[in-house]
N, C-alpha and C positions, 0 to 999 in steps of 0.2 A: 829664202824665207818660206816657211810652211804656212799655208793659209787654211782656215777652217772650211772654206767653200771653194769649189772649183766649178768652172763653167765649161761644158763640153757641147759640141754641136749636136751630138746624138741625144744625150740625156738632159741637157740644160744645166740647171743649177743643182749640184750634188755636194754632199758633205764629204770632206776629206778625213778618213778615219785616223790617219796619223796626226793630223793637225788637231783634231778633237782630243785625242789621247794626250798630246802634249799640253793642251790648254787645261784639261782636267787635272793632270798631274801637277801643273803649276799652281792651281787653286788648292790642291791638297797641301802642298808645302806652305803656302801663305796662310791658309786657314789654321793649320796645326800650330804654326809658330805663334799666330795671333792668340788663339785660345790658350796656349801654354803661358804666354807672357801676361795675358789679362789675369789669369790665375783664379778666376771665380769657379771654374769647373775642376772637379777632382779627376775626371777622365777625358781630357781633350782627344786622346787617341780613339776612344770609343765613339765620340761625336763625329770625328772625321771619318771613321770607318762607316758609320751609318749614313753620312752624307754621300760617300762614294758609292755605297750600295744603291742609294736612290738614283744615282747617275748611271748605274749599270756596271760598276767596277767593284771587284772584291779585293780588298787589301787586308791580308792576314799576316804579313811579314813584320815581326817585331824589330828586325834589323833595320828596316826602312825608317821607322820612327826613331831609332837610336841615332841614325845618321843626321836627322834633322836637327 
């Protein structure tokens, strides 16, 4: 199991980059599906891309959204 935080003797509490990336990607899938199913927005893809940019990730692949 991958955790978001790790504790080391030298550095103390540190973020695990792989764990954070998996967490953010999971939120991408859930949020996109929810926005698409709610249907109130014409561009759920754009909203999710904007959310990901705010979190520091750039999602430009249309194929990714076609898989969802």
